[in-house]
N, C-alpha and C positions, 0 to 999 in steps of 0.2 A: 504494500500500500504506500503510495507517494504522499508525503506530508506537504501541507501548504507552506510555501516560503514565508518567512517572517517579514514584517514590514522593512526591517533593516536590509534583509536580503533582496527584497523587491526593489527598494530604492537604489541599492548598490548596483543591481543589474541594469537599472534605467540610466544611471548617471556615470558609473565608473567605466571608463574606456581605456585607462592607462594604468601602468603598474603602481602598486601601493606606495612605493618609496620614491617615485618620480615626483618632480615638482608639480606637474599638472595633476598627477594621480592624487597627491595630497589635497590639492584644491577641490578635486571632484568629491573626495570623501568628506571634506568639510561642508561642501554644498549639500550633499545628500543628508547629512545630519540636520541641516536647517529644515528640511521637509518633514521631520517628525513633529514640528510645531506649525503654527499658523503662518502661512506665507501671504495669501491673498484673502483679505476680508471682502474685497470686491474684485471680481474677475476683470481683466484688462483686455477684453475683446468686445467689439461692438455687436450686441445681440440683434440689432435691427438689420445689420449687414448679413448676419448669419441667416436670419429668417427669410430675407429676400432671396438669398441664394438657394436655400433648402426648399422653399415653397412647401411648407409643412401642411400635410393633409390630415383629416380626422382619423384615417386608418394607419397613420405612420407610427412605427416604433422607433424611437430615437435612442441612440447610445452616444454618450458624451463623457468627456472628462469633466469632473465636477468643479474643481478649483473653488472659487469663492461662492459659487451657486447662483449668481445673478442671471447668467445666461440660461441655465437649466430652468429657473423659475420663469424667465421671460418666454421661453419656448412654450410653456404651458398656456400662455395667452392665445396661442394659435390652435389650441385644442387637440393635441395629438392623442393617439390611442394609449401610448405608454412611453415613459422615459426611464432608461437605466443609466445612472450616473456613477462613474467609478473614479477613485482617486487613490494614489499611493500614500498620501498624507493622511494619517488618522485625524489630525486636527481639521482638515478640510471636510472629512466625512462628518465629524461632529457639528461643524458649522452648517453644512447643508441640511442635516437633520433638524437643527434648531430653526433654521429659516423656514423649512417646510411646516414645522409645528406652529410657528408664529402665523404663517399664512392661513393655516386651517382653523386656528382656534381663538385668535383675537376677535373682539366684538365687531369691528368694522374697519374701513379703510383708514380712518383717522388714526386709530391705534396702530395699525400696521405701519403707517408712515412714521409715527413716533418711534417705533421699534427699529425699523430698518431703513428709513429715510433720514430723519434727523439723527437717530441712533445715539442720542445724548441727553434724553430727557430723564430727570430724576425719578419720575414715576415708572420708568421702564422696568425697574427691579420688581415693583409690585405687580406689574402686568405679567412679567415672567413667572413669578411665583403663583399667581392666581390662574392665569389662562394657559400658560405654556408648559410649565413643569409637570403637571399631572398627566400630560400626554406624551412625555418623552420616555423612551425605554431606559432601563436602569443604567446602562453604560453611558448613554448620552447625558442623562441627568447628573450622574456622578461627575462627568467631565465638566459640565457648566457650573456645578456647585463647588467644584474643586478650585485649586489655586494654580496660577501660572506665574510667569516672571514678574508681572506687574500687579499681582494680587488676585483676588477672586475673579475667575474668568467672566462670570456673568456681568461684572461691573463694566466690561467693555461696552455694554449697551447703554450706559449712562456717561461714559467717558469719550464717546466718539468712536464707534466700532471701526470706522474706516481709517482711523489713525493707528490702529493696532495691526499686528502681523508684520512680517518682514517688509512687505511693500510699504505699509503705513509708516513704519519707522524709517525706511529709506527716504520717503518723501519728506518726513520731518527733518532728516539730516540735510537734504537738499535745501530746505528752507533756512537752516542755520547758515549754509554757505551763501544763499541769496541775501540774507539779512546782513551778513558781513560785507557783501558787495553793494549793499544799499539798494537792492531791487525793491520797487514798490509795485505790487500786483494790482493795486486799486484801478489804475487806468485801463488795464486789460479787462478786468471784470465789469467795468462800466462802459466799455467800448460799444459804439453803435454801428460801426462799419468794419469790414475786413481791413480797410486801409488803416484805421486806428489801431487795430490789433497788430498789423505788420509794423507800424511805427513803434509800438511798445516793444515788440520783439527785437527790432534792430537797435533800439537805443538802450535797452536794459538787459536783454538775454545774450545777445552776441558777445558783448564784452566779457560776460562771465565765462563763456566757453573759450575765450582767448586768454584767460588768466592762467598763470603757471600752476596754481593749486588744482584747478579743475582738470587741466591736462595731465598733471601728475596722477591724480586719483583715477581718472578714466582709463588710463593706460595700464591699470592693474586689474586683472580679472576678478579678484575677490571684491573689488569695490562695486561691481554690478550684480553681486549675489542678491542684493536687495530688490532688484527687478525680476528675480527669478530666472536669471540668465546663468546657466552652468558654463564651464570653460569651453565645451565643444560649441555651444551656441555663440559665445563671445567671438570666437574666431570667424564664424559665418557672418556675424554683424560687421566686423572689421573689414572683411573681404569686399564689401560693397564700396569701400572707399580706399582700396589698395592698402589696407592695414591701418588706416587712420580712424580709430574708433570715435574720436572726438568729432570728426566731420559727420559721421553717421548719426551720433546722438544730437548734434546741432540741427541737422536736417529734420530729424523726427520730432524734435521739440518745435521747430518752425511749423511743421504740418499740424501738430496738436494745437498750437496757439493761433495760427494764421489762416488755415484752410477752411475753417467752419465758423459760422457766427458763434460767438462766445455764449450767447444765450441758449444755443441749441446743443452745446457740447458739455455734458456732465463730466467727461473725463478731464477736460481742461479745468473745470471747477475743482475737481478732486486734487489735481496737481497744484493749482495755484492757491486754492482756498482751504484745502484739506477737508472739505465737506461738500455736499450738494448745495446748489444755489438756494438760498432761503427764499420763502414766499410761495404763493400758490401757482399752479400751472407752470412749473419750471421743468427743464429737461432732467429726466431721471430714467433709469432702466424701465422697459415696458411693464415689468411686473409691479412697479410702484405707482403706476398711473391709475388714478381712481376709476376710469371706465373699465379697466380690466379686472377689478377686484373680484367680482362674482365668478368670472370665468376662471381666474387663477385658483380661487378656493375650490371650485368644483372639480378641477383637474389635478390638484395637488396630490390626492391619494394614488394617482397613477405612477408616481415616481418611486423608484427603488434606488437606494444609495449604498454602494459597496466599497469596502476598502481593499480593492484589488486592481491589478493592471488591466488595461483594456484587452490585451491579447489573451490573458488568462480567463477573463470573464467570457469573451466571445467563444473560446474553445469549448465551453459547456453549453452553447446555444444551438438550436436546430438549424439546419440548412435553410437558407432563404427566408429568415425570420425577421430581418432588420431592414429599415428603410433609409434612415439618416445616420450619419456618423460624423461626430464633431471631435476632431483630434487636437484642437488648439495648436500649440507649437511643439507638442511632445516629440514629433519625429526628428526635430533638430538634435535631440539628445541621443538618438539611436544609431547603432552601427548597422551594417548591411544585414547581418543575420536577424537582428531584432526587427528591422523594417520588413523583411520578407515574411517573418513569422506573423507579424501584424496583418499584412495585406493578404496572406493566405486565409486568415480567419475572417477578415472583412469580406473577401470575395466569396468565401463559402457561405457565409451567413446573409449575404446581400440578397434582398428580394428584388423582383423586377422593378426597374425604375429607381433603384437606390442611388443616393447622393452622398458624397463625402466632401467635407470642407476641412481645411487646415490652414495654418499660418506658418510662415518661415521667417527667421531672423534676417536672412538675406533676401535678395530679390527673386532668385530663381526657384523654380519647382525642383525639389531635391529627389524626386522619385525616378525619372528616366536615368537608365544606366546603373541603378542601384537595386530596384525591385525587378525581379525576374520578368522577362518579356512575356512569358506565358501567362503570368498573373496580370501585369499591367495592361496587356493588350485587351483584356476584358473590359477595360475602362476607357472612357473618352474624356480628355481634358477640355474644359470650357474656357477658352482664352478670354472671350469678351466679358463673360460674367465674372471671371476672376479679376480682370483689370478693373471692372466697375466696383466690385467689392472692396478691392484695395483702396481705390480712390475715395470711397465713401466711408471707410472705417475711421470713425472719429477718435479712436484710442491712439492711432498714429505711431504705435511702438514697433510695429513689425515692418519687414521689408517686402513681404508678399502675402497675398490671399489667394487660395487655390480651391477650385471646385472641380470635382470629377463626377461623371454620371456612368452608371453601369450600362454597357451596351446591350441592346436587344430588349 
């Protein structure tokens, strides 16, 4: 009988590509350890782009990497038949289960928004204890009633949930640097035109990227661990600018702050303000929009969240049973053997008309030449939809967005 790999073993298999005692190998193992804890309180991919590409139908069974849970919950607003969300981070699994319980059991949309939109109201602890805790399984309840690095974990809900996790702390560290550089984000957040946003970027952000401190930090792989970027993906990012990682980060920050109206881009608000924009009718993930509340609540019981790898989960599923696959940027972490194992299971489990989306740190699609031709030939790349998805992705952190359709 084969035993299930431990979380440490699964994370190691996903991240570790080099010898334990090599410099990069040590960085990989340090990065893998970080994923035992919370990395993303909010996922950093645009769910609107995802749903436009996937064209989710009422009969679709979606499989996705859970991460911070925002996209999985947003897909529910399209009313799919089922969602299976997996993640190697046990903290992400606990977060997804918490968010699902909040969605299903708080009294109304106002309370939902206090819990997961504002995520900083003093009354959120009472809401958790009264409406949410009774519906959590024992393991999840123990996790949220337990203690983390910053104290009781459930207090994240009153201290600004999105300021926590590795990404939240990374953004906090960036704000320390920008304060030292005397960057004032107020003109950006008050901008009425893209021209005003561009002027802010050129006058206040470009000089920061030209500073010695930022260039020194950015050129060290470990400094970008806070973005969830392992060493293997760091190299793919840098390759887009002939090894100059600062140029890549500069351009992606420009896209984040300049290519979309600031009032429509909640990713830019999280980066510049560390919260969603205050006030009614502001840009937020679809699952937090009031008109979607009843649909969200009705479909939330259709989600299953598992602490497993996507390949491992799919290996236990029937042939032709899945319709949509959301891989985030996980393939950037994989070697050729892992990529082929994943795509064998995707292809075996794919139903007629199946769609796959993923993002890459670099510009290019990473599958041709790496995934066996007999597998990849079953799929058709969608260049126009992929280019459109990349252009419209408000998160702006990735180099490419990619959509495949199963042939036939």
